[in-house]
N, C-alpha and C positions, 0 to 999 in steps of 0.2 A: 541405398539409400536413405537418410533419416528425414522423419517429418516433423519438421517445427509446428505447434500447434498453435494456429492464430487467431486471433479474438476478430469477429467478423465485424464491417465497417456501423452494422445499424446496433449492436450493439453499443460500441465508443461512443455513437451519437446519444444514445437513451442517459447513460450513463453520465455523459458530460451534460445533458440537461439537468441531470438529478444536483448538479454542484451550485446551483442557482436556488435550492432550499433550503432552510435555514438549521437543517438536522443532515446529520447521515444518513446515507439511504445503503443495503448493504445486500448482500447474494449469492451466488456460486456458480459457476464456468463452468457449462457442461457442452458434452461434443453435439454437432447441430450439422449437419450438409457435408460432412468433409472441414470444419473448422469448429472455433469454439464461440458460444454464447453466452453474453452476461444474463442470469436470470435474478429478478428478485426472490429474497428468499421471504414468502408471503408467510411463512410462523415467526418472523424475527422479532423481539421485542425492540421496543421504540422508548427513548426517555428522550422527550422534546421541550423539557421544560430544566432551567436550571442553565448554568454555565456551559458546561460540557454535554451538547445534544448526541448522542451514540444508540447505534442500532447495535443491536447484540444476533447474530445468528441462532438460531435454537439445535444449531448442530455443525460440526464441521465435517468439510470436504475437501477433496482433492485440491481444490482450486477453490477460491472464495476472493470475494471483494466486497469493497465501499469506496465510500466517498468520506470526503473533506470539504467540505461547501466551503464557498466564497468567504463565509464569514467564522471560519475555523484554519486553523495553521496549515500549511502545504506540506506539509512532512509527516514522516510515521512516529508516531508517541510510541513514549517505553511499551505499553499493551502491547502496540500493535505489534512491536519487534519480537516483545515476548511470547506471544500468542504463535508465531513464525516456529519459533524455538521450542515451545513448551509441549506442541501437538502434533503428535507424528502423522497424524492423517494428513496433515497439511501437506503439499509441496509445494506449492506457488500461493502467495496472497497478493493480490492488487490494491494497491489505493490510488485512487484519483483526485485530485486534487489541482489546484487553480493552475499551477507550475505546468505541471505532467501525470505522468503515470510512473510510480512507484512501484517496483517487484520486488518481489523479497520470498527466498526460499532459504530451508535447513535441513540438512539430511538424519541428524542427530537430534532426537526429543530429550530437553534437558530442563529441569527447573534451574532458573538463571539465581544465585547467589546476591544478598546486598551490595557487594561491593563492585559486580558485574552492573549491576541495576545504578549504585550510583555513575558509573564513570557512562551509561548509555546517557543518563540525565545529563551528565558532563556534555557530551559531545550534543545533544539535540540543545541543551542551552548555547552553545556555541554559534548554532545555526542560525539560532530564534535570534540571539541578538546583533549575527551577524548580518541579518537579513531583516531588520526594522522591525523586530517581534515576528519575524515570520510571515508577512504579510505585506511586504513588495509583490510587485507585478508578475516579476521572475529573477530568480537568483542568479547570481555570476556562475562561470561555470567553475570556477575556484572554487565556490561555497558548497558545492555537491559533488564535486571531487574531494576533495578534504572530508568532507562527511562520511562519504559512502567508504573511501580508504578507513577511517578511525573506524564505522562500524563491522567494516569486514575484519580489521584487523585484530581487535578486542573478542568477536563474535565469531571467527572461522574457525574453532575449534570445534564447536557445532554443527561445521560444514554451511553457516551462513554465510546468506549472498545480499547485497542488494543494488539494483539498478537503478537507473533515473531516464526517463524517456520525457522530452518536452514536449509540447504537444506540438511544436513546430516539426516533429521529427518524427512524429506518428506515421507508419508509413498508411494511405489510404489503399486501397478499400479493408484494411484489416491491420490489428496489432499482433505481431507474433511473440509470443513469450520465450523469454533467453535460455 
């Protein structure tokens, strides 16, 4: 029997509360009592001023997470995608947004060239403009399917996979990694 690691409900509730802040929060996902638990990286560096208010982990681990608060776009940035592919240690990165949970994984570490980066920007721009500049309450299923398909198609050679689970489909009392 294969054990699928699941994030406990208290972690989901905690991270969901962080979406109301005006900056990102980030951390690690660690084993805890037969489940996974999200913990905050207390050594993370925060940029809480300027247009992009981000969180930078002090180191990478197997499972990482961060938020995109209500005040920002509800999908992965180029940097988020690139980080997942670039760092071999990262197995899964979760991004918690107002739309739901993005889960990204890559098997092969790789530095993306400018052409691939430009293609990711184009795909992100399609989602951005197709969802009222990324700020609608919930995107259509077609937007998500097209976005995931496009990213998986151009990044599949790196073992990259992206999945999305809207909040109304997050199974309580936990969220299981795919």
